[in-house]
MARKE-208704 format. One record per residue (C-alpha): x, y, z; residue in one letter; residue number from 1. Coordinates in nm, 2 decimals, always signed. Layout:
BEGIN
     east    north       up   type   seq
        X        Y        Z      a   NUM
...
# end
This chain:
BEGIN
     east    north       up   type   seq
    +7.07   +10.64    +9.67      x     1
    +7.45   +10.65    +9.63      x     2
    +7.68   +10.43    +9.82      x     3
    +7.88   +10.60   +10.10      x     4
    +8.20   +10.50    +9.94      x     5
    +8.11   +10.67    +9.61      x     6
    +8.17   +11.00    +9.80      x     7
    +8.39   +10.90   +10.09      x     8
    +8.50   +11.25   +10.19      x     9
    +8.14   +11.38   +10.22      x    10
    +8.03   +11.06   +10.39      x    11
    +8.30   +11.09   +10.65      x    12
    +8.27   +11.46   +10.72      x    13
    +7.89   +11.44   +10.76      x    14
    +7.90   +11.14   +11.00      x    15
    +8.19   +11.01   +11.22      x    16
    +8.44   +11.28   +11.14      x    17
    +8.20   +11.58   +11.15      x    18
    +8.41   +11.72   +11.43      x    19
    +8.70   +11.78   +11.18      x    20
    +8.48   +11.94   +10.92      x    21
    +8.52   +12.30   +10.81      x    22
    +8.25   +12.46   +10.60      x    23
    +7.87   +12.44   +10.58      x    24
    +7.59   +12.24   +10.43      x    25
    +7.70   +12.32   +10.08      x    26
    +8.06   +12.21   +10.10      x    27
    +8.30   +12.07   +10.36      x    28
    +8.67   +12.01   +10.40      x    29
    +8.89   +11.85   +10.66      x    30
    +9.08   +12.08   +10.90      x    31
    +9.39   +12.16   +10.70      x    32
    +9.62   +12.03   +10.96      x    33
    +9.47   +11.68   +10.93      x    34
    +9.40   +11.63   +10.56      x    35
    +9.38   +11.78   +10.21      x    36
    +9.03   +11.65   +10.13      x    37
    +8.71   +11.84   +10.06      x    38
    +8.37   +11.77    +9.90      x    39
    +8.06   +11.96    +9.78      x    40
    +7.72   +11.85    +9.90      x    41
    +7.64   +11.76    +9.54      x    42
    +7.75   +11.83    +9.18      x    43
    +7.56   +12.16    +9.15      x    44
    +7.69   +12.51    +9.10      x    45
    +7.61   +12.64    +9.45      x    46
    +7.81   +12.35    +9.61      x    47
    +8.09   +12.41    +9.36      x    48
    +8.13   +12.78    +9.45      x    49
    +8.11   +12.69    +9.83      x    50
    +8.39   +12.44    +9.77      x    51
    +8.60   +12.70    +9.60      x    52
    +8.57   +12.92    +9.90      x    53
    +8.73   +12.65   +10.11      x    54
    +9.05   +12.65    +9.91      x    55
    +9.31   +12.84   +10.12      x    56
    +9.53   +13.10    +9.97      x    57
    +9.86   +12.93    +9.86      x    58
    +9.71   +12.59    +9.94      x    59
    +9.48   +12.33    +9.78      x    60
    +9.20   +12.08    +9.84      x    61
    +9.17   +11.72    +9.71      x    62
    +8.85   +11.56    +9.58      x    63
    +8.79   +11.18    +9.57      x    64
    +8.48   +11.11    +9.38      x    65
    +8.34   +10.82    +9.18      x    66
    +8.10   +11.04    +8.98      x    67
    +8.11   +11.38    +8.81      x    68
    +8.24   +11.68    +9.00      x    69
    +8.14   +12.05    +8.94      x    70
    +8.45   +12.26    +8.97      x    71
    +8.45   +12.60    +9.13      x    72
    +8.49   +12.89    +8.88      x    73
    +8.78   +13.04    +9.07      x    74
    +8.98   +12.71    +9.09      x    75
    +9.25   +12.55    +8.88      x    76
    +9.31   +12.18    +8.85      x    77
    +9.67   +12.09    +8.96      x    78
    +9.65   +11.72    +8.92      x    79
    +9.38   +11.47    +8.82      x    80
    +9.47   +11.11    +8.87      x    81
    +9.29   +10.78    +8.80      x    82
    +9.26   +10.57    +9.11      x    83
    +9.09   +10.26    +9.23      x    84
    +8.89   +10.21    +9.54      x    85
    +8.94    +9.87    +9.70      x    86
    +8.75    +9.70    +9.98      x    87
    +8.87    +9.40   +10.18      x    88
    +8.71    +9.09   +10.03      x    89
    +8.87    +8.80   +10.22      x    90
    +9.18    +8.84   +10.43      x    91
    +9.44    +8.63   +10.25      x    92
    +9.66    +8.39   +10.46      x    93
    +9.98    +8.55   +10.57      x    94
   +10.30    +8.40   +10.43      x    95
   +10.51    +8.52   +10.73      x    96
   +10.47    +8.60   +11.09      x    97
   +10.34    +8.95   +11.18      x    98
   +10.62    +9.20   +11.22      x    99
   +10.72    +9.32   +11.57      x   100
   +10.49    +9.62   +11.57      x   101
   +10.41    +9.91   +11.80      x   102
   +10.13   +10.16   +11.84      x   103
   +10.24   +10.50   +11.71      x   104
   +10.15   +10.81   +11.92      x   105
   +10.20   +11.19   +11.91      x   106
   +10.56   +11.13   +12.01      x   107
   +10.62   +10.96   +11.68      x   108
   +10.45   +11.23   +11.47      x   109
   +10.77   +11.40   +11.34      x   110
   +10.91   +11.06   +11.22      x   111
   +10.58   +10.96   +11.07      x   112
   +10.56   +11.28   +10.87      x   113
   +10.92   +11.24   +10.75      x   114
   +10.86   +10.88   +10.64      x   115
   +10.54   +10.98   +10.45      x   116
   +10.73   +11.27   +10.29      x   117
   +11.00   +11.04   +10.17      x   118
   +10.78   +10.75   +10.05      x   119
   +10.47   +10.95    +9.93      x   120
   +10.19   +10.70   +10.02      x   121
    +9.95   +11.00    +9.98      x   122
    +9.88   +11.34   +10.13      x   123
   +10.01   +11.34   +10.49      x   124
   +10.01   +11.64   +10.72      x   125
   +10.13   +11.71   +11.08      x   126
    +9.80   +11.60   +11.23      x   127
    +9.71   +11.32   +10.99      x   128
    +9.82   +11.06   +11.24      x   129
    +9.53   +11.17   +11.46      x   130
    +9.27   +11.06   +11.21      x   131
    +9.28   +10.71   +11.35      x   132
    +9.50   +10.44   +11.49      x   133
    +9.85   +10.40   +11.34      x   134
   +10.10   +10.12   +11.39      x   135
   +10.46   +10.09   +11.29      x   136
   +10.78    +9.89   +11.30      x   137
   +11.11   +10.03   +11.44      x   138
   +11.44    +9.88   +11.33      x   139
   +11.75    +9.99   +11.51      x   140
   +11.55   +10.28   +11.65      x   141
   +11.43   +10.40   +11.31      x   142
   +11.07   +10.41   +11.20      x   143
   +11.09   +10.16   +10.92      x   144
   +10.73   +10.12   +10.82      x   145
   +10.38   +10.23   +10.92      x   146
   +10.01   +10.20   +10.84      x   147
    +9.69   +10.35   +10.98      x   148
    +9.34   +10.47   +10.94      x   149
    +9.21   +10.79   +10.77      x   150
    +8.85   +10.84   +10.64      x   151
    +8.57   +10.69   +10.84      x   152
    +8.23   +10.68   +10.67      x   153
    +7.96   +10.50   +10.85      x   154
    +8.03   +10.12   +10.84      x   155
    +8.38   +10.17   +10.68      x   156
    +8.73   +10.27   +10.78      x   157
    +9.00   +10.36   +10.53      x   158
    +9.34   +10.20   +10.55      x   159
    +9.60   +10.46   +10.47      x   160
    +9.95   +10.58   +10.52      x   161
   +10.09   +10.24   +10.43      x   162
   +10.46   +10.28   +10.36      x   163
   +10.80   +10.13   +10.42      x   164
   +11.14   +10.32   +10.42      x   165
   +11.35   +10.24   +10.12      x   166
   +11.61   +10.09   +10.34      x   167
   +11.37    +9.83   +10.47      x   168
   +11.16    +9.72   +10.17      x   169
   +11.12    +9.36   +10.07      x   170
   +11.07    +9.24   +10.42      x   171
   +10.69    +9.22   +10.42      x   172
   +10.65    +9.51   +10.66      x   173
   +10.38    +9.70   +10.47      x   174
   +10.16    +9.39   +10.41      x   175
   +10.21    +9.28   +10.77      x   176
   +10.10    +9.62   +10.91      x   177
    +9.80    +9.63   +10.68      x   178
    +9.68    +9.30   +10.83      x   179
    +9.73    +9.45   +11.18      x   180
    +9.54    +9.76   +11.09      x   181
    +9.25    +9.57   +10.94      x   182
    +9.20    +9.35   +11.24      x   183
    +9.03    +9.60   +11.48      x   184
    +8.83    +9.75   +11.19      x   185
    +8.68    +9.41   +11.12      x   186
    +8.63    +9.35   +11.49      x   187
    +8.41    +9.66   +11.50      x   188
    +8.20    +9.52   +11.22      x   189
    +8.32    +9.76   +10.96      x   190
    +8.47    +9.71   +10.62      x   191
    +8.83    +9.82   +10.55      x   192
    +8.88   +10.01   +10.23      x   193
    +9.16   +10.20   +10.06      x   194
    +9.25   +10.41    +9.76      x   195
    +9.54   +10.34    +9.52      x   196
    +9.67   +10.50    +9.21      x   197
    +9.57   +10.29    +8.91      x   198
    +9.92   +10.33    +8.75      x   199
   +10.11   +10.19    +9.04      x   200
   +10.11    +9.81    +8.99      x   201
   +10.34    +9.73    +9.28      x   202
   +10.10    +9.90    +9.53      x   203
    +9.80    +9.73    +9.36      x   204
    +9.97    +9.39    +9.39      x   205
   +10.04    +9.45    +9.76      x   206
    +9.68    +9.53    +9.83      x   207
    +9.55    +9.24    +9.63      x   208
    +9.79    +9.00    +9.81      x   209
    +9.64    +9.11   +10.14      x   210
    +9.29    +9.04   +10.02      x   211
    +9.16    +9.37    +9.88      x   212
    +8.96    +9.38    +9.56      x   213
    +8.87    +9.67    +9.33      x   214
    +8.52    +9.81    +9.42      x   215
    +8.52   +10.10    +9.18      x   216
    +8.73   +10.33    +8.97      x   217
    +8.76   +10.67    +9.14      x   218
    +8.92   +11.00    +9.05      x   219
    +9.15   +11.21    +9.28      x   220
    +9.15   +11.57    +9.18      x   221
    +9.37   +11.84    +9.34      x   222
    +9.25   +12.20    +9.31      x   223
    +9.41   +12.53    +9.40      x   224
    +9.29   +12.89    +9.36      x   225
    +9.31   +13.02    +9.01      x   226
    +9.48   +13.34    +9.13      x   227
    +9.76   +13.14    +9.31      x   228
   +10.10   +13.08    +9.16      x   229
   +10.12   +12.70    +9.10      x   230
   +10.45   +12.69    +9.28      x   231
   +10.28   +12.78    +9.60      x   232
   +10.13   +12.43    +9.62      x   233
   +10.31   +12.15    +9.79      x   234
   +10.21   +11.80    +9.89      x   235
   +10.20   +11.72   +10.25      x   236
# end
C-alpha cells in the first residue's frame, strides 16, 4: 500500500480537500481558482485520459508524483522538474526571535498574489490563500514575507507559499514564518511537509535549517493540451 505522500494530490483531494475536487473517480483536480494540481486515480490508461479531460483550454495542470505517471494522449509536457519532498524531522532551535507576524486574510489576497508572482515560491492563484492558514510580516505597510498551508492529506499538512520580498531578504523572515506555520500543524498531531526544487540550494538550505529532511525524490510535471499554443500557458 502506497504512502499518502507518494501521491499527495490524490491523497488530499480524496480526503480532507475533497470539497475542492473537480472530476470523478478516475481523475481529480483542484478547483482552478485554488491550485494547478491534478492526479489520476492510478497509472492506467483510463485514468490518464480522464486526467487529460481536466486540462482547461489555454490552461494547464500540475502533477506531483513519486512514481510513474501515465500521460494523457491529448496532452503535452510543458515542464518536468526534479523536486524533493521533505518532512519535518525535528524543529531546529531558532537563532532569532520570531518576526512580528500577522494572520493574513481575504483582505490581503491581492498583495499575497503579487508577492508570489514576484518571488515565485510555486504556483499561486487568486484563491490559493484559502487552502489553509497563512501568516505574514508587514514592514512599513508592505507585505514583506508570508508562508502558509496548501495540500492536506490525512495526517499531514503541506507548508507552502514561503517567500520574502527581495527588498527584505536576509532578515530571517521566511524561516521565522515557517516555524510559526508548523506550530499549529504539530499541535493537531499532523506532520508538516513541503516540496522544493532539487536545483535550488538556497531553498533547500532554508528548509533544512528549520528542521525538514528529505523524505523522497518527487517529480513535478506541468501538462497542457496538445492543441493549445504553448504561449497560452502562464504560471499563477
